[in-house]
ChimeraX commands (.cxc) that place a marker at each C-alpha (Angstrom):
marker #1 position -4.84,11.49,-2.30 radius 0.5
marker #1 position -1.82,12.10,-4.49 radius 0.5
marker #1 position -2.20,15.86,-4.10 radius 0.5
marker #1 position -2.36,15.50,-0.32 radius 0.5
marker #1 position 0.67,13.20,-0.32 radius 0.5
marker #1 position 2.60,15.69,-2.46 radius 0.5
marker #1 position 1.76,18.62,-0.20 radius 0.5
marker #1 position 2.60,16.68,2.97 radius 0.5
marker #1 position 5.98,15.61,1.58 radius 0.5
marker #1 position 6.87,18.98,0.10 radius 0.5
marker #1 position 9.08,20.98,2.47 radius 0.5
marker #1 position 6.82,24.01,2.64 radius 0.5
marker #1 position 3.50,22.15,2.18 radius 0.5
marker #1 position 2.67,23.90,-1.07 radius 0.5
marker #1 position 1.50,22.71,-4.46 radius 0.5
marker #1 position 0.97,24.96,-7.46 radius 0.5
marker #1 position -1.85,24.50,-9.94 radius 0.5
marker #1 position 0.58,23.21,-12.57 radius 0.5
marker #1 position 2.07,20.67,-10.19 radius 0.5
marker #1 position -1.42,19.41,-9.36 radius 0.5
marker #1 position -2.35,18.96,-13.01 radius 0.5
marker #1 position 0.98,17.22,-13.66 radius 0.5
marker #1 position 0.34,14.79,-10.81 radius 0.5
marker #1 position -3.11,14.04,-12.23 radius 0.5
marker #1 position -1.66,13.49,-15.70 radius 0.5
marker #1 position 0.87,10.94,-14.45 radius 0.5
marker #1 position -1.77,9.16,-12.38 radius 0.5
marker #1 position -4.03,9.03,-15.44 radius 0.5
marker #1 position -1.20,7.69,-17.58 radius 0.5
marker #1 position -0.28,4.95,-15.13 radius 0.5
marker #1 position -3.86,3.83,-14.56 radius 0.5
marker #1 position -4.56,4.41,-18.24 radius 0.5
marker #1 position -1.96,1.83,-19.17 radius 0.5
marker #1 position -2.73,-0.71,-16.47 radius 0.5
marker #1 position -6.54,-0.95,-16.80 radius 0.5
marker #1 position -6.65,-1.19,-20.62 radius 0.5
marker #1 position -3.77,-3.68,-20.51 radius 0.5
marker #1 position -5.77,-5.99,-18.25 radius 0.5
marker #1 position -8.80,-5.58,-20.52 radius 0.5
marker #1 position -6.65,-6.27,-23.57 radius 0.5
marker #1 position -5.23,-9.49,-22.13 radius 0.5
marker #1 position -8.70,-10.60,-21.06 radius 0.5
marker #1 position -10.40,-9.88,-24.38 radius 0.5
marker #1 position -7.50,-11.05,-26.56 radius 0.5
marker #1 position -6.53,-14.29,-24.84 radius 0.5
marker #1 position -9.12,-15.33,-22.24 radius 0.5
marker #1 position -12.59,-14.38,-23.45 radius 0.5
marker #1 position -12.14,-13.45,-27.09 radius 0.5
marker #1 position -15.82,-12.76,-27.82 radius 0.5
marker #1 position -16.54,-10.77,-24.66 radius 0.5
marker #1 position -17.09,-7.38,-26.30 radius 0.5
marker #1 position -19.18,-8.69,-29.17 radius 0.5
marker #1 position -21.29,-10.79,-26.80 radius 0.5
marker #1 position -21.90,-7.78,-24.57 radius 0.5
marker #1 position -22.88,-5.67,-27.58 radius 0.5
marker #1 position -25.24,-8.41,-28.80 radius 0.5
marker #1 position -26.95,-8.62,-25.40 radius 0.5
marker #1 position -27.49,-4.85,-25.32 radius 0.5
marker #1 position -28.96,-4.86,-28.84 radius 0.5
marker #1 position -31.25,-7.77,-27.98 radius 0.5
marker #1 position -32.47,-5.85,-24.92 radius 0.5
marker #1 position -33.49,-3.04,-27.27 radius 0.5
marker #1 position -35.53,-5.50,-29.32 radius 0.5
marker #1 position -33.56,-5.27,-32.56 radius 0.5
marker #1 position -34.10,-8.07,-35.11 radius 0.5
marker #1 position -31.35,-10.70,-35.43 radius 0.5
marker #1 position -30.48,-9.66,-39.00 radius 0.5
marker #1 position -29.93,-6.07,-37.93 radius 0.5
marker #1 position -27.85,-7.16,-34.93 radius 0.5
marker #1 position -25.63,-9.35,-37.15 radius 0.5
marker #1 position -25.17,-6.52,-39.65 radius 0.5
marker #1 position -24.25,-4.04,-36.93 radius 0.5
marker #1 position -21.84,-6.45,-35.25 radius 0.5
marker #1 position -20.11,-7.19,-38.55 radius 0.5
marker #1 position -19.67,-3.47,-39.18 radius 0.5
marker #1 position -18.35,-2.69,-35.70 radius 0.5
marker #1 position -16.20,-5.79,-35.19 radius 0.5
marker #1 position -13.04,-4.09,-36.46 radius 0.5
marker #1 position -13.59,-1.08,-34.19 radius 0.5
marker #1 position -14.08,-3.30,-31.15 radius 0.5
marker #1 position -10.78,-5.13,-31.50 radius 0.5
marker #1 position -8.68,-5.44,-28.34 radius 0.5
marker #1 position -5.93,-3.32,-29.88 radius 0.5
marker #1 position -8.26,-0.41,-30.69 radius 0.5
marker #1 position -9.91,-0.51,-27.26 radius 0.5
marker #1 position -6.47,-0.61,-25.60 radius 0.5
marker #1 position -5.33,2.63,-27.23 radius 0.5
marker #1 position -8.70,4.33,-26.85 radius 0.5
marker #1 position -8.68,3.31,-23.18 radius 0.5
marker #1 position -5.29,4.92,-22.59 radius 0.5
marker #1 position -6.43,8.10,-24.32 radius 0.5
marker #1 position -9.71,8.17,-22.39 radius 0.5
marker #1 position -8.04,7.67,-19.03 radius 0.5
marker #1 position -5.53,10.45,-19.66 radius 0.5
marker #1 position -8.16,12.94,-20.83 radius 0.5
marker #1 position -10.43,12.12,-17.89 radius 0.5
marker #1 position -7.57,12.40,-15.40 radius 0.5
marker #1 position -6.49,15.78,-16.73 radius 0.5
marker #1 position -10.05,17.16,-16.63 radius 0.5
marker #1 position -10.56,15.92,-13.07 radius 0.5
marker #1 position -7.06,17.14,-12.22 radius 0.5
marker #1 position -7.88,20.65,-13.40 radius 0.5
marker #1 position -10.85,20.85,-11.04 radius 0.5
marker #1 position -9.14,19.15,-8.09 radius 0.5
marker #1 position -6.01,21.28,-8.53 radius 0.5
marker #1 position -8.09,24.43,-8.34 radius 0.5
marker #1 position -9.42,23.26,-4.99 radius 0.5
marker #1 position -6.27,21.74,-3.46 radius 0.5
marker #1 position -3.56,24.12,-4.66 radius 0.5
marker #1 position -1.63,26.09,-2.10 radius 0.5
marker #1 position 0.72,28.59,-3.66 radius 0.5
marker #1 position 4.04,29.30,-1.97 radius 0.5
marker #1 position 4.20,32.64,-0.16 radius 0.5
marker #1 position 5.23,35.50,-2.39 radius 0.5
marker #1 position 8.73,36.80,-1.85 radius 0.5
marker #1 position 9.56,40.39,-2.63 radius 0.5
marker link #1:1,2 radius 0.2
marker link #1:2,3 radius 0.2
marker link #1:3,4 radius 0.2
marker link #1:4,5 radius 0.2
marker link #1:5,6 radius 0.2
marker link #1:6,7 radius 0.2
marker link #1:7,8 radius 0.2
marker link #1:8,9 radius 0.2
marker link #1:9,10 radius 0.2
marker link #1:10,11 radius 0.2
marker link #1:11,12 radius 0.2
marker link #1:12,13 radius 0.2
marker link #1:13,14 radius 0.2
marker link #1:14,15 radius 0.2
marker link #1:15,16 radius 0.2
marker link #1:16,17 radius 0.2
marker link #1:17,18 radius 0.2
marker link #1:18,19 radius 0.2
marker link #1:19,20 radius 0.2
marker link #1:20,21 radius 0.2
marker link #1:21,22 radius 0.2
marker link #1:22,23 radius 0.2
marker link #1:23,24 radius 0.2
marker link #1:24,25 radius 0.2
marker link #1:25,26 radius 0.2
marker link #1:26,27 radius 0.2
marker link #1:27,28 radius 0.2
marker link #1:28,29 radius 0.2
marker link #1:29,30 radius 0.2
marker link #1:30,31 radius 0.2
marker link #1:31,32 radius 0.2
marker link #1:32,33 radius 0.2
marker link #1:33,34 radius 0.2
marker link #1:34,35 radius 0.2
marker link #1:35,36 radius 0.2
marker link #1:36,37 radius 0.2
marker link #1:37,38 radius 0.2
marker link #1:38,39 radius 0.2
marker link #1:39,40 radius 0.2
marker link #1:40,41 radius 0.2
marker link #1:41,42 radius 0.2
marker link #1:42,43 radius 0.2
marker link #1:43,44 radius 0.2
marker link #1:44,45 radius 0.2
marker link #1:45,46 radius 0.2
marker link #1:46,47 radius 0.2
marker link #1:47,48 radius 0.2
marker link #1:48,49 radius 0.2
marker link #1:49,50 radius 0.2
marker link #1:50,51 radius 0.2
marker link #1:51,52 radius 0.2
marker link #1:52,53 radius 0.2
marker link #1:53,54 radius 0.2
marker link #1:54,55 radius 0.2
marker link #1:55,56 radius 0.2
marker link #1:56,57 radius 0.2
marker link #1:57,58 radius 0.2
marker link #1:58,59 radius 0.2
marker link #1:59,60 radius 0.2
marker link #1:60,61 radius 0.2
marker link #1:61,62 radius 0.2
marker link #1:62,63 radius 0.2
marker link #1:63,64 radius 0.2
marker link #1:64,65 radius 0.2
marker link #1:65,66 radius 0.2
marker link #1:66,67 radius 0.2
marker link #1:67,68 radius 0.2
marker link #1:68,69 radius 0.2
marker link #1:69,70 radius 0.2
marker link #1:70,71 radius 0.2
marker link #1:71,72 radius 0.2
marker link #1:72,73 radius 0.2
marker link #1:73,74 radius 0.2
marker link #1:74,75 radius 0.2
marker link #1:75,76 radius 0.2
marker link #1:76,77 radius 0.2
marker link #1:77,78 radius 0.2
marker link #1:78,79 radius 0.2
marker link #1:79,80 radius 0.2
marker link #1:80,81 radius 0.2
marker link #1:81,82 radius 0.2
marker link #1:82,83 radius 0.2
marker link #1:83,84 radius 0.2
marker link #1:84,85 radius 0.2
marker link #1:85,86 radius 0.2
marker link #1:86,87 radius 0.2
marker link #1:87,88 radius 0.2
marker link #1:88,89 radius 0.2
marker link #1:89,90 radius 0.2
marker link #1:90,91 radius 0.2
marker link #1:91,92 radius 0.2
marker link #1:92,93 radius 0.2
marker link #1:93,94 radius 0.2
marker link #1:94,95 radius 0.2
marker link #1:95,96 radius 0.2
marker link #1:96,97 radius 0.2
marker link #1:97,98 radius 0.2
marker link #1:98,99 radius 0.2
marker link #1:99,100 radius 0.2
marker link #1:100,101 radius 0.2
marker link #1:101,102 radius 0.2
marker link #1:102,103 radius 0.2
marker link #1:103,104 radius 0.2
marker link #1:104,105 radius 0.2
marker link #1:105,106 radius 0.2
marker link #1:106,107 radius 0.2
marker link #1:107,108 radius 0.2
marker link #1:108,109 radius 0.2
marker link #1:109,110 radius 0.2
marker link #1:110,111 radius 0.2
marker link #1:111,112 radius 0.2
marker link #1:112,113 radius 0.2
marker link #1:113,114 radius 0.2
marker link #1:114,115 radius 0.2
marker link #1:115,116 radius 0.2
view
């Protein structure tokens, strides 16, 4: 949608590959800040045990003994902190957006006519 909007609002209706990837990067950055920020606020202030509870449920579904679940949760608790997931979320969104942007830009690009 952003690529189409850019091409429609560009005077000559063109968009280079680099412009397409740049648009995707900025979209990934903006959504990559907003979504992890909401998750951070939720897991830090509203439901503080959300991530650990979800991990426990998944481990119980796999039939792991309670002692092993407790050991694994104690080991991973520091890696599942809201701060860590916030920054990993931003990084993940940006990387995903750039990869998708590379593919979409190959399809949607329209180079300006060559001038001699």
